[in-house]
N, C-alpha and C positions, 0 to 999 in steps of 0.2 A: 491359911488353913491347910493342914496336911491333906494330901490327896492320895487315894488308893483305887486300884482297879478291882472291881468285884464281878465275879461271874454272875450273869443274870439268874442262873439256876440257884444261886445262894441268896436270893431275895424272895421272901414269902410275905406278901402284903406289906405291913409296916416293919417287918423284922428282916435283918440281914446278918450274915456271918462272914468273917474273914478267916482264912485258914493258911497254913503253910508259911512261906517266907514273908508274906504281907503281915500276917498276925505277929510273927516274930519281930519284924521291923517296927511295927507299931508299939509293941510292948517293951522289947528289950533294947532297941536302938533309940527310938524317939522318946521313950519313957512316958507315953501317954497312958491315961488311966480312966476309970469309970467317971462319967459325967462330962468328959471333954468332947468337943465337936470335931468332926472330920468331914471330908468330902469324898464321895464315891462316884465313880463313873463306870458304866457297864459295857462300853465299847459299841453301843448301839444308839448313842446320842442322848441317853438319859444321864443326868447328873443329880446326885442326891446329897442333901445335908443330913448328917447322921450323928447321933449321940452314942458314945460308948456305954454299954450297960455292964457287961461282965467280961473278964479276961481269964482264960484258962490256958494251960500249955498248948500252943498251936491253934488256939481258937479264940476269936473275939466276936462277941455278940453285940449287935447295935440296933438301935431304933431309928427308923427313917423319920425325919422331921419335916422335910420339904423335898420337892422334886421339880426338875425343869427338863424340858425336851428341846434339844438343839438339832434342827434338821441339818443334813449335810449341805455344803455349799453347792451352788448351781453348777460350777465348772468342775468336772471331775478329771484330774490329771493323773495318768497312769504312767509310771516310769519303767521302761524296759532297760535294765542295766546289765551290760556284759560283766562277767565275773572279773573282779580286780584282785590284785595280790594283797596278802597280809590283812591288816585291819582297815583297808580302804573301804571295803564293802560295809563294815560296821559304821563308818562315818557317813556313807551315803544313806544307809537305813535311818540313822539318827536324824540327820539334817532334813531329809525328805519327809520324815514324819512330822518334824517341826513345821515344815512348810505346808503340810496338809495334803500330800498326795493321797489318792484314793487306793492305789495298789502298787506293789512292787513286783516286777517280773524279771527275776534274774535269768540270764541265758548264757550259753556258750556259743562262740563263733569261730571263724577261721584263725584269727590271731589271738584267741584267748589262751593264755598260758596257765590259767588257774583251773583246776578240775571242778566239776559240778560239786556243790557242797554236800557234806554228809548231813544226816538228820540232826546231829548235835549242833551244827552251825546254824541251821534254820531255826532251831529252838532258841539259840542265842539271839538271833535277829528278832524273834518275837519278844524276847525280854527287853531288848533295846527299844523296840517300838512302844511297849507299855511304859517303860521308864520315861521315854521322851514325852509321851502323852501326859504323864503325871506332872512333869516339870513345866509343860507349855500349855496346860489347860486345853488340850486337844481332845474333844469328846469322841472323835471318830478315828480309831487306829486304822492305818492302812492294812489291807490284807497282803500277805506275802505268798505269792503263788509258788508252787514247786518249780524247780529249775527246768528250763526248756532248751532245746536247740534253737538256733536262729531260724531255721525253716519252720519249726513248730510255731514260733512267735509270729512269723509272717502270716501263717495260716489263720491267725486269730484277728486279722485286721478288720474283718467285718463287724467285730464287736464294738468298734469305736467310730465316732463321727469324723475325727481327723487323726491321721497317722503321719508322724514325722520321723525322719532319721537324720541325726546330726552327722555331718560329713565335714572333715577337716580340710578338704581340697579348696584351694583359693577361688575356684570358679563356682563353688556351691552358692546357690541363691541365699542372700541374707535373710534372717528371720523377719526383719522389718518389712521386706518386700512381700513375703508370703502373707503377713498379717493383713495387708491392705486388700487382698484378693479373697479372703476366706470369711464366710458367714460365721457368726458366733457359734462355736460348737458346744454341745453338751458334754462331750467327753473327748479327751485327747490321749493318744498313746505316743510317747516320744522315746526313741531308742538312742542310747549312748553306748559307744563302742568300748572295747578294751584298750589297754595301753598301746597296742599296735594299730588301733583304728579299724575301720571296716575295709574290706577289700573292695575293689571295683566291681567284682562279680556280685558281692553281697548288696551293694548299693543298687545295682541294676535289678537284682531280684526283688529288692524292697520296692522299687518304683513300679515294677510289674504287678506287685501285690497291692498297690494303691498308696504307698508311702511317698511323701514329699521330702526330698533332700533339702536340708537347710544348713547354713553355716553360721558361725558365731564370730565372724570377723577374722583378722589376720593372726590373732593370738592362738598359740597352741596350748590348749588347756588339758590338764590331767583329767582322767575320767571322773573322779569324784568332784572336781571343781566344775566341770561341764554340767554334771547332773544338777548341782545346786543352782548354777547360773541359769540354765534353760528353764527350770521350773519357776524361778522368780520372774524371769522375763515373760513367760507365758501368762503368769498371773497379772503382770502389769499390762501387757498388750490387750488381754481380754477383760480388763477391768475387774479382776477378781480380788483386789486388795482393799476394797471398800468394806 
């Protein structure tokens, strides 16, 4: 069944409306028509079964026939990702949405060679998030916070139960060793550095702010690969894949 995001403000009791690009895609691209069934999700955990009633230019009216509420998972993983070049950030946004991260926190650091994104790029990430949710039946799109500096991100450490910083140095404690010493957290913030990695000064500052440095073994991973790997590993370690 085709799936669409719907703004909760466009739901009124048993009636709903799709507008803009979603309405165009439903009618002109998918060639759906009155009487056919679709699925809607509102980004707040509600998923609706809906029947198409009428179609007008840029406007689709639907009747809601069923609804289900999906609460968010118990483990909330938040990804702090240093800005990456080109479309690598698009890949991180897409795959981390599929994996169910709760929020994305882009930031700049000493070795970041990519400037803070313009508003248009953040809007693009929001579109990628919603498209990924449609494809993967993910009812809770991650929020994408405004870009921050590394220092600003460290100052937010108190918002999370566990804070980790991925460090590519050979002597960094392995993730597996850390997991044996940590009580099951409700929320995790994990930081992934840019192509040039974190500086020693940044890792030291992160530790002073309460972050635990962790390593992912002897392999040197690209930033986008490290983000996907660490999220999947944290979900496995803390039994969040059931």
